[in-house]
Each structure stands twice: as C-alpha cells, then as structure tokens.
N, C-alpha and C positions, 0 to 999 in steps of 0.2 A: 223653248227656251227664250223668246220673247217675255212670257209671265215672268219667269223665273229674276230677269233682270229689273223689271216693274216692280216684284215684290220686294227684291233684295235692295233697290233703291228707295222704296220705303221706309224700308227697316233700317238701314243704316243711316238715312235721315233723322231718325227718332233720337231726339237730345242723349239716351242714356238707351242704348241697344245692349242689351245681352243673350247672348247665345249661350244654348245648354247643348254642353256634349255629355251623353253618359257613357259612351264606349270607346275604345280605341274603333271599332268597326264602323260606329257613326261618324268618327272623323273623318275616315277614308271616304264615306258616301258623300259626305260634304266637302272633303279637298277636292275630289273627282267634280262634282258638281261648280265648284268653285274655278275648277280648270278649264271648266267647258265655257265659264262667262270670260274667262281671259281674253276673249279678242280685243277690249276694253281696260287695257293695264291699268290705267289709273284707277277705275273702278276696283279691282281685285286689291290693287294696293291699299284704295280705302277703308276697303272690309278689313283686310289683316292690321292695319293699324290703328284702327278704331273701335272694332267691337270689345267689349269685354267677353270674356267665355268664362261660365260655370262647368266645371268638371267635376266628376263625382269622386275621382282620387288622383293621388299626387303620382302615379302611372300611366295614368292619360294626360295629366300635363306635361310631366316629361316628353311624352310620346309626341305631344302637339308641339312641343316647342323643338323637335328635330324638324320641323317643318319651317323652322325659321316664322312662325307666328308671332307678329310684334306687339297683338293687343293682350290687354291686361288677361291671365289665368288667376282665376279664383278656385280653389280646391273648397268644397265641402268638408264641414266638422263631422257631419255624421252623413252615411247615404240613404237618406230619405227626403220627403218633400218639406220637413221642415228644415234639413240642413239644408237645402236649395235655398228656402226663402232665407233666411239666417244669412248665408252668402251675400244674398243679393239684398238683403236690407242693410248690412255692415256697408257695403260696398256703396248704396246711394247716400248714405248717412255721412259718407265721409267726403262724398261731393258737395 
C-alpha cells in the first residue's frame, strides 16, 4: 500500500494528470483502491478534485458522477486509441 501512495503522489503532482477509465468495472477497482488509501483524507480529496478523467462512454461518465467525482470528466468521441488521444489533445490545448 505504501508503493501505491508514493505512485499516486507522483501522479497527482504532475501538471496535467489524466486518468483513463475504460469501463464501470475498472472504475470500481480504482474506487476500491482509492478507498483503501483514504487513511489520508487530504490525499484522496486531492485526487478527486484535481485529476481529469477520460472515459470511453457517457454511460461510464454518468456512473462515475454517482460517486461525487469532482474532477473533470471527458468522454471520447470514438471508442479507439485515436478517440482517447483526441480527447487528451483537446483538453491539453484548452489549458
């Protein structure tokens, strides 16, 4: 678990951290891991409020919003590598 805290700390301190969630099941696994790290509430709140999340469908975006995810959620226009890159490029060009 210490490794996860170190890895997440590095990830969320990147200037433009982006999380890719490809399914509701992958969200559930991520969310369970996040709950396991909630020994430090500030840490988990930082992740939730600062990480932009790219998802493969509006259904997944709606699912994630049920968990009060405060980070920005981007839905890919097409479910492909190109769609993922387009979403990331569009996001980074707005910054």
